[in-house]
Kinemage of the C-alpha trace (Angstrom):
@kinemage 1
@onewidth
@group {chain A} dominant
@subgroup {mainchain}
@vectorlist {calphas} color= white
{ca met a 1} P -19.357 -12.809 -15.233
{ca leu a 2} L -15.584 -11.111 -15.619
{ca ser a 3} L -12.922 -11.930 -13.089
{ca lys a 4} L -10.219 -9.770 -12.125
{ca gln a 5} L -6.853 -11.003 -12.971
{ca ala a 6} L -4.412 -10.644 -9.913
{ca asn a 7} L -1.229 -8.495 -10.398
{ca asn a 8} L 1.056 -9.682 -7.944
{ca lys a 9} L 4.777 -9.056 -7.667
{ca leu a 10} L 7.346 -11.186 -5.702
{ca ile a 11} L 10.169 -8.762 -4.453
{ca ile a 12} L 13.504 -10.587 -3.339
{ca ala a 13} L 15.975 -7.888 -2.458
{ca ala a 14} L 18.891 -7.503 0.103
{ca ala a 15} L 18.706 -5.418 3.152
{ca gly a 16} L 19.083 -1.566 2.640
{ca ser a 17} L 17.979 -1.914 -0.998
{ca gly a 18} L 14.751 0.050 -0.631
{ca lys a 19} L 11.901 -2.499 -0.600
{ca thr a 20} L 9.849 -0.507 2.164
{ca thr a 21} L 10.442 2.701 0.209
{ca phe a 22} L 9.382 0.875 -2.917
{ca leu a 23} L 6.278 -0.677 -1.273
{ca val a 24} L 4.797 2.799 -0.012
{ca glu a 25} L 5.388 4.524 -3.226
{ca glu a 26} L 3.616 1.709 -4.762
{ca ala a 27} L 0.793 1.997 -2.187
{ca leu a 28} L 0.589 5.712 -2.629
{ca lys a 29} L 0.169 5.727 -6.396
{ca gln a 30} L -2.728 3.326 -5.868
{ca ile a 31} L -4.406 5.669 -3.282
{ca asp a 32} L -3.700 8.445 -6.066
{ca val a 33} L -5.386 6.354 -8.754
{ca ile a 34} L -8.235 5.514 -6.510
{ca gly a 35} L -8.604 8.933 -4.624
{ca asn a 36} L -7.573 11.231 -7.434
{ca gln a 37} L -5.493 12.915 -4.747
{ca gln a 38} L -1.762 14.199 -5.054
{ca cys a 39} L 0.366 12.262 -2.821
{ca thr a 40} L 4.136 13.114 -1.813
{ca val a 41} L 6.811 10.957 -0.767
{ca phe a 42} L 8.989 12.858 2.004
{ca gly a 43} L 12.888 12.848 1.359
{ca lys a 44} L 12.232 12.746 -2.529
């Protein structure tokens, strides 16, 4: 049986540095890979 290796990241950053934007963009990339859909981040 093969086990899936975790791919975790620890993000330490100051307020206003774009943490939420980064997390949303990464989540949309995962959705794009899984669902093979085009995703757009507004404001970019």
